[in-house]
VMD Tcl script that builds the backbone (N, CA, C; Angstrom):
set m [mol new atoms 174]
animate dup $m
set s [atomselect $m all]
$s set {name element resname resid chain x y z} {
  {N N UNK 1 A 92.170 91.980 117.152}
  {CA C UNK 1 A 90.929 91.234 116.960}
  {C C UNK 1 A 91.241 90.056 116.031}
  {N N UNK 2 A 90.676 88.924 116.312}
  {CA C UNK 2 A 90.861 87.762 115.449}
  {C C UNK 2 A 89.529 87.096 115.193}
  {N N UNK 3 A 89.466 86.376 114.128}
  {CA C UNK 3 A 88.246 85.715 113.705}
  {C C UNK 3 A 88.571 84.286 113.388}
  {N N UNK 4 A 88.410 83.401 114.387}
  {CA C UNK 4 A 88.656 81.969 114.197}
  {C C UNK 4 A 89.904 81.690 113.379}
  {N N UNK 5 A 91.038 82.088 113.919}
  {CA C UNK 5 A 92.295 81.811 113.269}
  {C C UNK 5 A 92.771 82.876 112.276}
  {N N UNK 6 A 91.957 83.887 112.021}
  {CA C UNK 6 A 92.348 84.956 111.122}
  {C C UNK 6 A 92.724 86.196 111.942}
  {N N UNK 7 A 93.759 86.841 111.557}
  {CA C UNK 7 A 94.171 88.033 112.214}
  {C C UNK 7 A 93.715 89.274 111.454}
  {N N UNK 8 A 93.120 90.216 112.144}
  {CA C UNK 8 A 92.628 91.429 111.522}
  {C C UNK 8 A 93.554 92.562 111.967}
  {N N UNK 9 A 94.180 93.201 110.992}
  {CA C UNK 9 A 95.083 94.320 111.267}
  {C C UNK 9 A 94.367 95.655 111.038}
  {N N UNK 10 A 94.248 96.420 112.089}
  {CA C UNK 10 A 93.577 97.715 112.041}
  {C C UNK 10 A 94.521 98.765 111.477}
  {N N UNK 11 A 93.980 99.586 110.574}
  {CA C UNK 11 A 94.711 100.710 109.992}
  {C C UNK 11 A 94.042 101.986 110.458}
  {N N UNK 12 A 94.764 102.844 111.184}
  {CA C UNK 12 A 94.158 104.098 111.645}
  {C C UNK 12 A 93.775 104.986 110.468}
  {N N UNK 13 A 92.651 105.647 110.588}
  {CA C UNK 13 A 92.193 106.575 109.556}
  {C C UNK 13 A 91.848 107.926 110.191}
  {N N UNK 14 A 92.032 108.977 109.416}
  {CA C UNK 14 A 91.646 110.312 109.891}
  {C C UNK 14 A 90.267 110.585 109.373}
  {N N UNK 15 A 89.314 110.587 110.299}
  {CA C UNK 15 A 87.929 110.750 109.906}
  {C C UNK 15 A 87.137 111.262 111.119}
  {N N UNK 16 A 86.114 111.998 110.825}
  {CA C UNK 16 A 85.263 112.453 111.961}
  {C C UNK 16 A 84.275 111.337 112.346}
  {N N UNK 17 A 84.227 110.268 111.551}
  {CA C UNK 17 A 83.260 109.184 111.812}
  {C C UNK 17 A 83.989 107.908 112.297}
  {N N UNK 18 A 85.110 107.547 111.668}
  {CA C UNK 18 A 85.808 106.317 111.959}
  {C C UNK 18 A 87.159 106.573 112.602}
  {N N UNK 19 A 87.635 105.586 113.363}
  {CA C UNK 19 A 88.991 105.677 113.929}
  {C C UNK 19 A 89.928 104.719 113.220}
  {N N UNK 20 A 89.382 103.596 112.675}
  {CA C UNK 20 A 90.221 102.619 112.042}
  {C C UNK 20 A 89.405 101.747 111.118}
  {N N UNK 21 A 90.111 101.079 110.195}
  {CA C UNK 21 A 89.475 100.152 109.258}
  {C C UNK 21 A 90.376 98.916 109.165}
  {N N UNK 22 A 89.748 97.788 108.886}
  {CA C UNK 22 A 90.484 96.553 108.679}
  {C C UNK 22 A 89.777 95.761 107.587}
  {N N UNK 23 A 90.539 94.969 106.854}
  {CA C UNK 23 A 89.958 94.182 105.775}
  {C C UNK 23 A 90.565 92.796 105.757}
  {N N UNK 24 A 89.745 91.822 105.706}
  {CA C UNK 24 A 90.172 90.450 105.621}
  {C C UNK 24 A 89.823 89.955 104.209}
  {N N UNK 25 A 90.819 90.079 103.308}
  {CA C UNK 25 A 90.582 89.817 101.904}
  {C C UNK 25 A 90.165 88.376 101.614}
  {N N UNK 26 A 90.704 87.425 102.350}
  {CA C UNK 26 A 90.355 86.035 102.079}
  {C C UNK 26 A 88.883 85.721 102.380}
  {N N UNK 27 A 88.282 86.537 103.208}
  {CA C UNK 27 A 86.842 86.334 103.557}
  {C C UNK 27 A 85.962 87.487 103.039}
  {N N UNK 28 A 86.573 88.509 102.444}
  {CA C UNK 28 A 85.851 89.666 101.880}
  {C C UNK 28 A 85.046 90.370 103.018}
  {N N UNK 29 A 85.721 90.551 104.148}
  {CA C UNK 29 A 85.076 91.214 105.292}
  {C C UNK 29 A 85.746 92.564 105.547}
  {N N UNK 30 A 84.928 93.601 105.662}
  {CA C UNK 30 A 85.387 94.924 106.031}
  {C C UNK 30 A 84.943 95.221 107.445}
  {N N UNK 31 A 85.879 95.720 108.256}
  {CA C UNK 31 A 85.569 96.129 109.627}
  {C C UNK 31 A 85.824 97.611 109.711}
  {N N UNK 32 A 84.899 98.327 110.340}
  {CA C UNK 32 A 85.050 99.745 110.586}
  {C C UNK 32 A 84.867 100.015 112.081}
  {N N UNK 33 A 85.812 100.710 112.671}
  {CA C UNK 33 A 85.708 101.108 114.069}
  {C C UNK 33 A 85.278 102.572 114.099}
  {N N UNK 34 A 84.139 102.812 114.720}
  {CA C UNK 34 A 83.570 104.172 114.755}
  {C C UNK 34 A 84.128 104.949 115.980}
  {N N UNK 35 A 84.010 106.241 115.923}
  {CA C UNK 35 A 84.457 107.117 117.025}
  {C C UNK 35 A 83.840 106.693 118.362}
  {N N UNK 36 A 82.644 106.146 118.301}
  {CA C UNK 36 A 81.962 105.703 119.524}
  {C C UNK 36 A 82.546 104.442 120.145}
  {N N UNK 37 A 83.395 103.748 119.324}
  {CA C UNK 37 A 83.987 102.489 119.778}
  {C C UNK 37 A 83.290 101.287 119.163}
  {N N UNK 38 A 82.109 101.492 118.592}
  {CA C UNK 38 A 81.395 100.409 117.947}
  {C C UNK 38 A 82.190 99.912 116.723}
  {N N UNK 39 A 82.074 98.620 116.488}
  {CA C UNK 39 A 82.720 98.034 115.309}
  {C C UNK 39 A 81.640 97.397 114.442}
  {N N UNK 40 A 81.638 97.739 113.187}
  {CA C UNK 40 A 80.689 97.174 112.229}
  {C C UNK 40 A 81.479 96.289 111.280}
  {N N UNK 41 A 80.848 95.146 110.902}
  {CA C UNK 41 A 81.468 94.227 109.972}
  {C C UNK 41 A 80.553 94.156 108.717}
  {N N UNK 42 A 81.160 94.318 107.584}
  {CA C UNK 42 A 80.436 94.264 106.320}
  {C C UNK 42 A 80.852 93.038 105.544}
  {N N UNK 43 A 79.892 92.233 105.148}
  {CA C UNK 43 A 80.158 90.981 104.453}
  {C C UNK 43 A 80.193 91.200 102.934}
  {N N UNK 44 A 80.883 90.296 102.227}
  {CA C UNK 44 A 80.939 90.304 100.741}
  {C C UNK 44 A 81.422 91.673 100.207}
  {N N UNK 45 A 82.439 92.196 100.851}
  {CA C UNK 45 A 82.976 93.496 100.425}
  {C C UNK 45 A 84.183 93.206 99.517}
  {N N UNK 46 A 84.069 93.462 98.209}
  {CA C UNK 46 A 85.107 93.120 97.230}
  {C C UNK 46 A 86.430 93.857 97.484}
  {N N UNK 47 A 87.566 93.157 97.242}
  {CA C UNK 47 A 88.877 93.774 97.482}
  {C C UNK 47 A 89.068 95.087 96.715}
  {N N UNK 48 A 88.629 95.154 95.493}
  {CA C UNK 48 A 88.803 96.383 94.710}
  {C C UNK 48 A 87.983 97.553 95.299}
  {N N UNK 49 A 86.841 97.233 95.887}
  {CA C UNK 49 A 86.073 98.272 96.529}
  {C C UNK 49 A 86.777 98.761 97.802}
  {N N UNK 50 A 87.428 97.848 98.531}
  {CA C UNK 50 A 88.180 98.260 99.712}
  {C C UNK 50 A 89.340 99.158 99.273}
  {N N UNK 51 A 90.031 98.821 98.174}
  {CA C UNK 51 A 91.107 99.663 97.697}
  {C C UNK 51 A 90.619 101.054 97.366}
  {N N UNK 52 A 89.485 101.145 96.708}
  {CA C UNK 52 A 88.886 102.447 96.382}
  {C C UNK 52 A 88.490 103.194 97.667}
  {N N UNK 53 A 87.890 102.476 98.566}
  {CA C UNK 53 A 87.432 103.080 99.855}
  {C C UNK 53 A 88.631 103.658 100.594}
  {N N UNK 54 A 89.711 102.889 100.688}
  {CA C UNK 54 A 90.835 103.312 101.474}
  {C C UNK 54 A 91.624 104.393 100.729}
  {N N UNK 55 A 91.683 104.344 99.403}
  {CA C UNK 55 A 92.380 105.353 98.623}
  {C C UNK 55 A 91.723 106.728 98.821}
  {N N UNK 56 A 90.416 106.736 99.034}
  {CA C UNK 56 A 89.695 107.994 99.286}
  {C C UNK 56 A 89.876 108.497 100.692}
  {N N UNK 57 A 90.420 107.631 101.556}
  {CA C UNK 57 A 90.703 107.994 102.939}
  {C C UNK 57 A 89.439 108.516 103.645}
  {N N UNK 58 A 88.314 107.994 103.216}
  {CA C UNK 58 A 87.028 108.303 103.810}
  {C C UNK 58 A 86.753 109.733 103.632}
}
mol reanalyze $m
mol bondsrecalc $m
mol representation Tube
mol addrep $m
């Protein structure tokens, strides 16, 4: 997936809700891919919060 010249790298996660997560730190965007295939994008997501989120492995 790309966003106007930005590459989004998906990281697989073990979760009953999500299949993967991606973070675009330069834009503070968090992407979550749900088991259903839906992708949600969260705006203004701080890098430190992403680190905490991913460290918890959902």
